[in-house]
C-alpha positions in Angstrom: 82.4 111.1 100.7 85.6 109.2 100.8 84.6 106.8 103.4 84.8 103.9 101.3 88.6 104.5 100.9 89.3 103.8 104.3 91.4 106.8 104.8 89.5 108.9 107.2 87.8 106.0 109.4 90.8 104.0 110.0 89.8 100.8 108.3 92.7 100.8 106.0 94.9 97.9 106.6 98.2 100.0 107.3 98.6 103.2 108.9 99.3 106.5 106.9 102.1 108.5 107.7 102.1 109.9 111.0 98.6 109.2 111.6 96.9 105.8 111.8 93.4 105.4 113.5 90.0 107.3 112.9 90.5 110.7 111.8 86.9 111.4 112.6 87.5 110.6 116.4 89.9 113.5 116.4 87.3 116.3 115.2 86.2 117.1 119.0 86.1 120.5 120.4 88.5 119.4 123.0 91.0 118.2 120.6 90.7 121.5 118.6 91.3 123.6 121.6 94.1 121.5 122.9 95.7 122.0 119.5 94.9 125.8 119.7 96.9 125.9 122.8 99.8 123.7 121.2 99.4 120.6 123.4 98.9 118.0 120.6 100.7 114.8 121.5 101.3 116.3 124.9 97.5 116.1 126.2 95.5 115.8 123.0 96.0 113.9 119.5 96.5 116.2 116.7 93.5 117.6 115.3 91.6 115.7 112.3 94.1 114.3 109.8 96.9 116.7 110.2 99.4 114.6 111.9 102.4 116.6 111.2 101.4 119.2 113.6 102.7 117.3 116.3 106.1 119.1 115.7 104.2 122.5 115.7 103.6 122.0 119.4 107.3 121.0 119.9 108.5 123.8 118.2 106.1 126.3 119.9 107.4 124.9 123.4 110.9 125.1 122.4 110.8 128.8 121.5 109.6 129.3 125.1 112.0 126.9 126.7 115.0 128.0 124.8 115.0 131.7 125.6 114.4 130.9 129.2 117.2 128.6 129.3 119.7 130.9 127.5 118.7 134.0 129.5 118.7 132.1 132.7 122.3 130.8 132.3 123.5 134.1 131.2 122.1 135.5 134.4 122.4 132.5 136.6 123.9 134.6 139.4 120.7 136.6 139.9 117.5 135.4 141.4 115.7 136.2 137.9 117.9 134.2 136.0 117.7 131.2 138.4 114.0 131.6 138.1 114.1 131.5 134.3 116.3 128.5 134.5 114.3 126.7 136.9 111.0 127.5 134.6 112.5 126.0 131.6 113.8 122.8 133.5 110.3 122.3 134.9 108.9 122.4 131.4 111.3 119.9 130.4 110.6 117.7 133.4 106.8 117.7 133.0 106.5 117.3 129.3 106.7 113.7 127.7 110.1 112.3 126.5 109.1 113.0 122.8 109.4 116.8 123.7 112.0 116.9 126.2 114.6 114.6 124.4 114.3 116.0 120.9 114.7 119.6 122.8 118.4 118.7 122.2 117.9 118.9 118.3 116.3 122.3 118.4 119.5 123.4 120.6 121.8 122.1 118.0 119.8 124.0 115.2 119.8 127.2 117.4 123.8 127.0 118.2 124.1 126.3 114.4 123.1 129.9 113.7 126.7 130.7 115.1 128.5 128.8 112.7 129.7 130.7 109.7 128.9 129.6 106.1 132.4 128.1 105.4 133.7 124.5 104.9 136.5 122.4 103.1 136.2 121.0 99.7 135.8 117.4 101.4 132.8 118.7 103.3 130.6 119.1 100.3 130.8 115.1 99.6 130.6 114.3 103.1 127.5 116.5 103.6 125.8 114.7 100.5 126.6 111.3 101.9 125.9 111.5 105.5 122.1 112.6 105.3 121.0 109.8 103.0 122.8 107.2 105.0 121.2 108.4 108.2 117.8 108.3 106.3 118.6 104.7 105.4 120.0 104.1 108.9 116.6 105.1 110.6 114.5 102.8 108.2 116.6 99.6 108.7 118.3 99.6 112.1 116.2 99.1 115.3 117.7 100.1 118.4 116.7 99.9 122.2 117.5 103.6 122.9 114.6 105.6 122.3 115.2 108.7 119.8 118.9 108.0 119.3 118.4 107.6 115.5 116.2 110.7 115.4 119.1 112.5 117.0 121.5 111.2 114.6 118.9 112.1 111.5 118.8 115.5 112.9 122.3 115.9 113.4 123.2 114.8 109.9 120.4 116.9 108.3 122.5 119.9 110.0 125.5 118.8 107.8 123.0 118.8 104.7 121.7 122.3 105.8 125.3 123.6 106.1 126.2 122.3 102.4 123.1 124.3 100.9 124.0 127.5 103.0 127.4 127.6 101.7 126.1 127.4 98.0 123.6 130.1 99.0 126.6 132.2 100.0 127.7 132.0 96.3 124.2 133.3 95.2 123.5 129.8 93.9 119.5 129.1 94.1 119.1 132.2 96.4 116.0 133.4 94.5 114.6 130.0 94.5 115.3 129.3 98.3 113.5 132.7 99.1 110.7 131.8 96.9 110.2 128.5 98.6 110.8 130.0 102.3 108.1 132.6 101.2 105.3 129.9 101.8 107.1 127.2 103.7 104.9 127.7 106.8 101.7 127.1 104.9 103.1 124.1 102.9 104.1 122.7 106.5 100.2 123.5 108.0 98.4 122.5 105.0 100.1 119.8 103.0 99.0 116.6 104.8 95.3 116.9 105.0 95.3 118.3 101.6 97.3 115.4 100.3 95.1 112.9 102.2 92.1 114.5 100.3 93.6 114.1 97.0 94.4 110.8 97.6 90.7 109.8 98.8 89.3 112.0 95.8 91.6 110.2 93.2 90.4 106.7 94.9 86.7 107.8 94.8 87.0 108.6 91.0 89.2 106.1 89.7 89.1 103.4 92.4 93.1 103.5 92.6 95.8 105.5 94.5 95.9 103.8 97.6 98.7 101.2 98.5 100.2 101.0 95.1 103.5 99.2 94.1 106.3 101.3 93.3 106.1 101.9 89.3 105.2 104.6 86.8 101.7 105.2 88.2 102.4 105.5 91.6 105.4 107.8 91.1 103.3 110.0 88.6 100.6 110.2 91.1 103.0 111.2 94.0 104.7 113.9 91.5 101.0 115.2 90.9 99.9 115.4 94.5 103.1 117.0 95.6 103.0 119.7 92.7 99.2 120.2 93.7 100.2 120.7 97.4 102.8 123.1 96.5 100.5 125.1 94.3 97.6 125.1 96.8 100.2 126.0 99.9 101.6 128.9 97.7 98.1 130.2 96.8 97.0 130.2 100.4 100.2 131.6 101.5 99.9 134.7 98.8 96.6 135.7 100.8 98.0 135.0 104.5 101.9 134.3 105.0 102.9 136.8 102.5 100.9 139.6 104.0 102.5 139.4 107.5 105.2 142.0 106.3 102.4 144.6 106.1 101.1 143.4 109.3 104.5 143.7 111.1 104.9 147.1 109.8 101.4 148.3 110.9 101.9 146.9 114.4 105.6 148.6 114.6 104.2 151.9 113.5 101.3 151.8 115.9 103.5 150.9 118.7 106.0 153.8 117.8 103.1 156.2 117.8 101.9 155.0 121.2 105.2 155.0 122.8 106.0 158.5 121.3 102.7 159.8 122.5 103.3 158.6 126.1 107.0 160.4 126.2 105.4 163.6 125.1 
């Protein structure tokens, strides 16, 4: 339907976000199975047009490697602790550098959970400056050291998160943050292919919407696309993500009854 836009078949002159190339070639069964096993950008490409899912694979493996490493270090004097630590190191050694090196950012984020939400007055201004500065640096500076700017950007984002966390401790925007968090995973999972679809639909109907110069039209379209993506993700989350509490409660009750029955 939208082939003439060049969005899906890779005929556009420029790459799109984290994708580029022919989306149709990424709709194979092997690619789908690889994505289901969290091997995108490790063994197979991301499925279809959903390029941001590369980070989902990273996160999945980090949540396996992290606990193995932490518990392994805590019990390093035992054979079991050495086995866990060795397993974590083997994963990091076998995975590509895009996974292994960026694991350091996950570690910083995990350790940040131990930091109390306090800060000096100067910290507020510093937090609001360092993250935008890091974003500009990643777009303008080219270094020969791989992933260094990514790590700098990630660390600067921690400062911004700490600033937001301090504000939240004063009940500023707490309800809004909770509402946005309720469908954050659905937004992450669905936004990119949905926005690509909206861009293709707009181009199909109006003949515009792609490679626009910055201006009122492009910024207006961007705002409409983002608002629609938020509304779409929130609607899907209402049927799925926000129901997980009931599923967890059901599973906990069943497990509780199962263990109580076995004890008797």
